[in-house]
C-alpha positions as CSV (number, residue, x, y, z in Angstrom):
1,M,-16.4,6.1,-33.2
2,A,-15.2,2.6,-33.8
3,A,-14.6,0.2,-30.9
4,P,-11.5,1.5,-29.0
5,K,-8.3,-0.4,-29.8
6,T,-5.4,1.5,-28.2
7,I,-5.1,2.7,-24.6
8,A,-2.7,4.9,-22.6
9,F,-2.2,5.1,-18.9
10,H,-0.9,7.8,-16.5
11,T,-0.3,7.4,-12.8
12,L,-0.5,10.0,-10.1
13,G,0.6,9.3,-6.5
14,C,2.2,6.5,-4.7
15,K,4.0,3.2,-5.5
16,L,0.8,1.3,-4.8
17,N,-0.9,3.2,-7.7
18,F,2.0,2.4,-10.0
19,S,1.6,-1.3,-9.2
20,E,-2.1,-1.1,-9.9
21,T,-1.7,0.8,-13.2
22,S,0.8,-1.7,-14.4
23,S,-1.6,-4.6,-13.6
24,L,-4.5,-2.7,-15.2
25,S,-2.5,-2.2,-18.4
26,R,-1.7,-5.9,-18.6
27,M,-5.3,-6.7,-18.0
28,M,-6.4,-4.5,-20.9
29,E,-3.8,-5.9,-23.2
30,K,-5.2,-9.4,-22.5
31,E,-8.6,-7.9,-23.5
32,G,-7.2,-6.9,-26.9
33,F,-6.1,-3.3,-26.3
34,E,-2.7,-2.1,-27.6
35,K,-0.9,-0.1,-24.9
36,K,0.5,3.3,-26.1
37,P,2.6,6.0,-24.3
38,F,0.5,8.6,-22.6
39,D,2.0,11.4,-24.7
40,S,1.0,9.7,-28.0
41,L,-2.4,9.4,-29.6
42,A,-4.7,6.7,-28.2
43,D,-8.4,5.7,-28.4
44,V,-8.6,5.7,-24.5
45,Y,-6.7,7.6,-21.9
46,V,-6.8,6.3,-18.3
47,I,-5.7,8.5,-15.4
48,N,-5.1,6.6,-12.1
49,T,-5.5,9.3,-9.6
50,C,-4.3,10.1,-6.1
51,S,-6.0,12.5,-3.6
52,V,-3.6,12.8,-0.8
53,T,-3.0,16.5,-1.5
54,E,-4.8,19.3,-3.4
55,N,-2.0,19.2,-6.0
56,A,-2.9,15.7,-7.1
57,D,-6.4,16.9,-7.9
58,K,-5.0,19.9,-9.8
59,E,-2.7,17.6,-11.8
60,C,-5.6,15.5,-12.9
61,R,-7.4,18.5,-14.2
62,Y,-4.3,19.6,-16.1
63,L,-3.9,16.2,-17.8
64,L,-7.6,16.4,-18.8
65,R,-7.0,19.7,-20.6
66,Q,-3.9,18.2,-22.4
67,I,-6.0,15.3,-23.7
68,Q,-8.8,17.6,-24.8
69,R,-6.4,19.7,-26.9
70,K,-4.5,16.7,-28.3
71,S,-7.3,14.2,-29.0
72,P,-10.8,15.5,-28.2
73,E,-12.5,12.4,-29.7
74,S,-10.7,9.9,-27.4
75,F,-12.4,8.4,-24.4
76,V,-11.1,9.5,-21.0
77,V,-11.4,7.2,-17.9
78,I,-10.6,8.4,-14.4
79,T,-10.0,6.0,-11.6
80,G,-8.1,5.8,-8.3
81,C,-8.6,7.5,-5.0
82,Y,-9.8,10.9,-6.3
83,A,-12.4,9.0,-8.4
84,Q,-13.7,7.1,-5.4
85,L,-13.9,10.2,-3.2
86,K,-15.4,12.7,-5.7
87,P,-17.0,10.8,-8.6
88,K,-19.7,13.5,-9.3
89,E,-17.2,16.3,-9.3
90,I,-15.0,14.4,-11.8
91,A,-17.9,13.5,-14.0
92,E,-18.7,17.1,-14.5
93,M,-15.2,17.9,-15.8
94,P,-15.1,18.5,-19.6
95,G,-13.9,15.5,-21.5
96,V,-14.5,12.8,-18.9
97,D,-16.4,9.8,-20.2
98,L,-16.1,7.2,-17.4
99,V,-15.4,7.4,-13.6
100,L,-14.4,4.1,-12.0
101,G,-14.4,3.6,-8.2
102,A,-12.3,1.4,-6.1
103,S,-13.8,-1.9,-7.2
104,E,-15.0,-1.2,-10.7
105,K,-11.6,-0.3,-12.1
106,F,-10.9,-4.0,-12.3
107,N,-13.9,-4.3,-14.7
108,M,-12.5,-1.5,-16.9
109,A,-12.7,-3.3,-20.3
110,S,-16.4,-4.1,-20.1
111,H,-17.2,-0.6,-19.0
112,I,-15.2,1.0,-21.9
113,R,-16.9,-1.2,-24.5
114,E,-20.2,0.3,-23.5
115,L,-19.2,3.9,-23.9
116,V,-20.6,6.2,-26.6
117,K,-18.7,9.5,-27.2
118,G,-20.9,12.4,-26.5
119,D,-23.0,10.8,-23.8
120,S,-22.8,12.2,-20.2
121,A,-20.0,10.8,-18.1
122,K,-20.8,7.4,-16.6
123,I,-20.1,6.8,-13.0
124,C,-19.4,3.2,-11.8
125,S,-18.8,3.1,-8.1
126,C,-20.1,1.8,-4.8
127,D,-20.0,2.7,-1.1
128,I,-16.4,2.1,0.0
129,D,-17.6,0.0,3.0
130,E,-18.9,-2.5,0.5
131,V,-15.4,-3.1,-0.9
132,E,-14.1,-6.3,0.7
133,D,-12.1,-8.1,-2.0
134,F,-8.3,-7.8,-2.3
135,N,-7.1,-7.2,-5.9
136,G,-3.4,-7.7,-6.2
137,G,-1.1,-5.9,-8.5
138,Y,2.5,-5.5,-9.5
139,S,4.5,-3.4,-11.9
140,L,6.3,-5.2,-14.7
141,N,8.5,-4.0,-17.6
142,D,8.1,-0.5,-16.4
143,R,11.3,-0.5,-14.4
144,T,14.0,-2.8,-13.1
145,R,12.4,-3.0,-9.7
146,A,8.9,-4.3,-9.4
147,F,6.4,-2.8,-7.0
148,L,4.3,-5.7,-5.5
149,K,1.0,-4.8,-3.8
150,V,0.4,-7.2,-0.9
151,Q,-2.0,-5.1,1.2
152,D,-4.8,-2.5,0.6
153,G,-7.0,-0.2,2.6
154,C,-6.5,1.1,6.2
155,D,-8.4,0.7,9.5
156,Y,-6.6,3.7,11.0
157,Q,-8.5,7.0,11.3
158,C,-5.8,9.7,11.2
159,S,-7.5,13.1,11.3
160,F,-5.9,14.4,8.1
161,C,-6.3,11.4,5.9
162,T,-8.9,10.5,3.2
163,I,-7.3,7.2,2.3
164,P,-9.7,5.0,4.3
165,L,-12.5,6.7,2.5
166,A,-10.9,6.1,-0.9
167,R,-9.5,2.6,-0.3
168,G,-11.7,1.0,2.3
169,K,-10.9,-1.4,5.1
170,S,-7.5,-3.1,5.5
171,R,-7.3,-6.3,3.5
172,S,-4.4,-8.4,2.3
173,D,-3.1,-11.1,-0.1
174,N,-2.1,-14.3,1.6
175,I,1.5,-15.5,2.0
176,A,1.3,-18.5,-0.3
177,H,0.0,-16.3,-3.2
178,V,2.6,-13.6,-2.6
179,V,5.4,-16.3,-2.7
180,E,3.9,-17.7,-6.0
181,T,3.8,-14.2,-7.5
182,V,7.4,-13.5,-6.5
183,L,8.6,-16.8,-8.0
184,G,6.8,-15.8,-11.2
185,L,8.5,-12.3,-11.3
186,A,11.9,-14.0,-10.8
187,T,11.4,-15.9,-14.0
188,K,10.8,-12.6,-15.8
189,G,14.2,-11.3,-14.7
190,I,13.1,-8.9,-12.0
191,Q,16.0,-8.3,-9.6
192,E,14.3,-6.3,-6.8
193,I,10.8,-6.3,-5.4
194,V,9.4,-3.4,-3.3
195,L,6.6,-4.5,-1.1
196,T,3.8,-2.0,-1.1
197,G,0.5,-1.4,0.6
198,V,-1.6,1.4,2.1
199,N,-0.8,0.2,5.6
200,L,1.9,-2.4,4.9
201,G,2.6,-3.4,8.4
202,D,-1.0,-4.4,8.9
203,F,-0.6,-7.2,6.4
204,G,-2.5,-10.4,7.2
205,S,-6.0,-11.9,7.0
206,S,-8.1,-11.9,10.1
207,D,-10.3,-14.7,11.4
208,P,-13.9,-13.5,11.3
209,D,-14.7,-15.0,14.7
210,T,-11.6,-14.1,16.8
211,K,-10.6,-11.0,14.7
212,R,-7.0,-12.3,15.2
213,K,-4.7,-12.3,12.2
214,S,-3.9,-15.8,10.9
215,E,-0.8,-14.3,9.1
216,N,1.2,-11.2,9.7
217,F,3.9,-9.1,8.0
218,F,6.8,-10.6,9.9
219,E,5.7,-14.1,8.7
220,L,5.5,-12.7,5.2
221,T,9.1,-11.4,5.4
222,Q,10.3,-14.7,6.7
223,A,8.7,-16.6,3.8
224,L,10.1,-14.2,1.2
225,D,13.6,-14.3,2.8
226,R,13.7,-18.0,1.9
227,I,13.2,-17.4,-1.8
228,E,16.6,-17.8,-3.3
229,E,15.4,-16.9,-6.8
230,M,14.8,-13.2,-5.9
231,P,18.0,-11.3,-5.0
232,R,16.5,-8.2,-3.4
233,F,13.4,-7.1,-1.4
234,R,12.7,-3.7,-0.1
235,I,10.0,-2.6,2.4
236,S,8.2,0.5,1.5
237,S,6.5,2.8,4.0
238,I,5.7,1.1,7.3
239,E,4.1,2.6,10.4
240,P,6.5,2.9,13.4
241,N,4.1,1.1,15.8
242,L,4.0,-1.8,13.4
243,L,7.7,-2.0,12.7
244,N,8.7,-4.3,15.5
245,N,12.2,-5.7,16.5
246,D,11.5,-9.0,14.8
247,I,11.1,-7.3,11.4
248,I,14.2,-5.1,12.1
249,G,16.2,-8.1,13.2
250,L,15.2,-10.1,10.1
251,V,16.4,-7.3,7.8
252,A,19.6,-7.0,9.7
253,D,20.4,-10.7,9.3
254,S,19.1,-11.0,5.7
255,D,21.0,-11.0,2.5
256,R,17.8,-10.3,0.5
257,F,16.0,-7.6,2.5
258,M,17.7,-4.3,1.9
259,P,18.9,-2.2,4.8
260,H,16.4,0.6,4.1
261,F,13.3,1.7,6.0
262,H,10.8,4.4,5.3
263,I,8.9,5.2,8.5
264,P,6.3,7.9,8.6
265,L,6.7,10.4,11.4
266,Q,4.4,13.3,10.4
267,S,5.3,15.4,13.5
268,G,8.0,15.6,16.2
269,S,5.5,17.1,18.6
270,N,3.5,14.7,20.7
271,R,0.7,17.3,21.0
272,I,0.3,17.4,17.2
273,L,0.6,13.6,16.9
274,A,-2.3,13.3,19.3
275,L,-4.3,15.8,17.2
276,M,-3.4,13.8,14.1
277,R,-4.7,10.7,15.9
278,R,-1.4,8.9,15.2
279,R,-0.9,5.6,17.2
280,Y,2.5,6.4,18.7
281,Q,4.5,9.2,20.3
282,R,7.9,10.6,19.3
283,E,9.6,8.5,21.9
284,L,8.6,5.3,20.2
285,Y,9.8,6.6,16.9
286,A,13.1,7.6,18.3
287,D,13.5,4.1,19.8
288,R,12.8,2.5,16.4
289,V,15.4,4.6,14.7
290,A,18.0,4.0,17.4
291,H,17.5,0.3,17.3
292,I,17.9,0.2,13.6
293,K,21.1,2.2,13.7
294,T,22.5,0.2,16.5
295,I,22.4,-3.1,14.6
296,M,22.6,-1.6,11.1
297,P,24.6,1.6,11.2
298,H,24.7,1.6,7.3
299,A,20.9,1.5,7.0
300,A,19.0,4.3,5.2
301,I,15.9,5.6,7.0
302,G,13.4,8.0,5.4
303,A,10.6,9.8,7.1
304,D,7.4,11.5,6.1
305,V,6.6,14.8,7.8
306,I,3.5,17.1,7.5
307,V,4.0,20.8,8.1
308,G,1.2,23.3,8.8
309,F,-1.2,21.0,10.4
310,P,-4.1,23.0,12.2
311,G,-2.9,24.2,15.5
312,E,0.8,23.7,14.8
313,T,2.5,26.6,16.6
314,D,6.0,27.9,16.1
315,D,7.0,26.0,19.2
316,D,5.5,22.8,17.8
317,F,7.4,23.2,14.5
318,T,10.6,24.0,16.4
319,E,10.1,20.8,18.4
320,T,9.7,18.9,15.2
321,L,12.8,20.5,13.6
322,D,15.0,19.8,16.7
323,F,13.7,16.3,16.9
324,L,14.6,15.6,13.2
325,H,18.0,17.2,13.6
326,A,18.8,14.8,16.4
327,L,17.5,11.7,14.6
328,E,19.9,9.5,12.5
329,I,17.6,9.6,9.5
330,S,18.8,9.8,5.9
331,Y,16.1,11.9,4.1
332,L,12.6,13.4,4.5
333,H,9.5,13.4,2.4
334,V,7.9,16.8,3.4
335,F,4.2,17.4,2.8
336,T,2.4,20.7,3.2
337,Y,-0.9,20.2,5.0
338,S,-3.9,20.8,2.7
339,E,-7.5,20.7,3.8
340,R,-9.4,17.6,2.7
341,E,-13.1,17.2,2.9
342,N,-14.7,14.6,5.2
343,T,-11.7,14.6,7.6
344,R,-11.7,15.6,11.2
345,A,-8.8,18.0,10.7
346,I,-10.8,20.3,8.4
347,D,-12.7,21.7,11.3
348,M,-9.7,22.1,13.6
349,K,-8.5,25.6,14.6
350,P,-6.4,27.7,14.4
351,V,-5.6,27.3,10.7
352,V,-1.9,27.8,9.9
353,P,-1.5,30.5,7.2
354,V,-0.4,29.0,3.8
355,Y,2.7,31.2,3.6
356,V,3.8,29.8,7.0
357,R,3.2,26.2,5.8
358,N,5.3,26.9,2.8
359,E,8.2,28.4,4.9
360,R,8.2,25.4,7.2
361,N,8.2,23.1,4.2
362,K,11.3,24.8,2.7
363,I,13.1,24.6,6.1
364,L,12.5,20.8,6.3
365,R,13.4,20.3,2.6
366,N,16.8,22.0,3.3
367,L,17.3,19.8,6.3
368,S,16.5,16.7,4.2
369,F,19.1,17.8,1.6
370,Q,21.7,18.1,4.4
371,K,20.8,14.8,5.9
372,L,21.1,13.0,2.6
373,Q,24.4,14.6,1.8
374,Y,25.8,13.6,5.2
375,F,24.5,10.0,4.9
376,T,26.0,9.7,1.4
377,G,29.3,11.1,2.6
378,L,29.5,8.5,5.4
379,H,29.7,5.8,2.7
380,S,32.1,7.6,0.4
381,G,34.8,5.1,-0.6
382,Q,32.8,2.1,0.4
383,T,32.0,-0.7,-2.1
384,R,28.3,-1.4,-2.1
385,K,26.0,-3.5,-4.4
386,V,24.1,-1.3,-6.9
387,L,21.2,-2.5,-9.0
388,F,21.4,-0.5,-12.3
389,E,18.1,0.3,-13.9
390,R,16.9,0.6,-17.5
391,S,17.6,4.0,-19.1
392,R,16.5,5.8,-22.2
393,D,19.6,7.9,-22.0
394,K,22.4,5.9,-23.6
395,T,25.2,8.1,-22.1
396,M,24.4,7.8,-18.4
397,M,22.6,5.3,-16.2
398,E,21.3,5.2,-12.6
399,G,20.9,2.7,-9.9
400,Y,20.6,2.4,-6.1
401,T,22.8,0.8,-3.5
402,D,21.4,-1.7,-1.1
403,N,21.0,1.2,1.4
404,Y,19.3,3.4,-1.1
405,I,22.1,5.7,-2.2
406,K,21.5,6.9,-5.8
407,V,24.4,6.2,-8.1
408,T,25.0,7.7,-11.6
409,A,27.5,6.0,-13.9
410,P,28.5,6.0,-17.6
411,Y,26.0,3.8,-19.5
412,Q,27.0,0.2,-20.0
413,A,24.4,-2.0,-21.7
414,D,25.6,-5.1,-19.9
415,W,25.0,-3.5,-16.5
416,V,21.2,-2.9,-17.1
417,N,19.2,-5.0,-14.6
418,R,22.4,-6.3,-13.0
419,I,23.7,-6.0,-9.4
420,V,27.2,-4.5,-9.6
421,N,29.8,-3.9,-6.9
422,W,30.3,-0.2,-7.0
423,R,32.7,2.2,-5.1
424,V,30.5,5.0,-3.8
């Protein structure tokens, strides 16, 4: 096969993965590759994987089968968290040519040029403890909002989570470079930046001697709030123990930081939170939500919850359900616990039956729907600022209010990538 010239990307998982995929695609274009849609024919297909749940692994296998049927002579590259965690398992899958771990994905072009179709899959990886460099990334031209990666890795050891094994130790960009990147994105017409990271609130570089952070997330938000060229910033998921009153107060007083928080909860039972090795109890979480709603009644608050964690009894789940009912949150992201290798939770007993996990998931999804309907209804009739996004559909378009209410409107070309006053 001739040297590859076209490349297509597909992303599984979180906003952080989307920002990295976008950066990798721009990097490959600079190396002379032509980017193609993933559903078209290409010389190289890259799948940037997630491994938070078992479904992410299954989706990766499904995409591989699609590529095999569509273009069996193309090269297939697998990278991302799943590739770092289980490189040998992936290398044995039919059709895989190259597996790139956490650091080697940024050397993708040189590795691809060395591939020969028909050879055994090549694994380029290293021990995750050896990964120390921070590689930034941001999405561009993929949507109206840009996802900007400012932090990577995690030093927490939650008993259900494989992310520290896949992403390594917590490390960050520096404030000066983030500001420089934001100013560059502003010149490209981006209207909103979503700050992303594995453990975003842990942003900041540490002094090797004192172990104290020379910069922190609050200082980053202060610096970004002064950038007049960027109309909107949004904070993605941030741990409740790292979301302090200084950050909340800055968002409340800011014209640029949107009144929207996504705060992982995982369980409303302190007993289960302890088994999960989370760094807070439900009382702290409730305090954070109450403080936000006191000074920003209009703010949207989302929460992550895991159902079916080992040892979660009916009483524990009821405690979580009642806790969520009482909280002034706007929506939930509900995850069904799935066993992950090399985690503490995999050996915990008793195991919750899968059908019980699924029933609890459905109950919380229904609650999320009710919460979102109620939150949206509270703002009915209000005029809020909506950033309308690009759309392939030329009849309707979508956008989000400052407080994350999804709006659908008849398509107007001059509204794309514009902030419009809209009556909800």
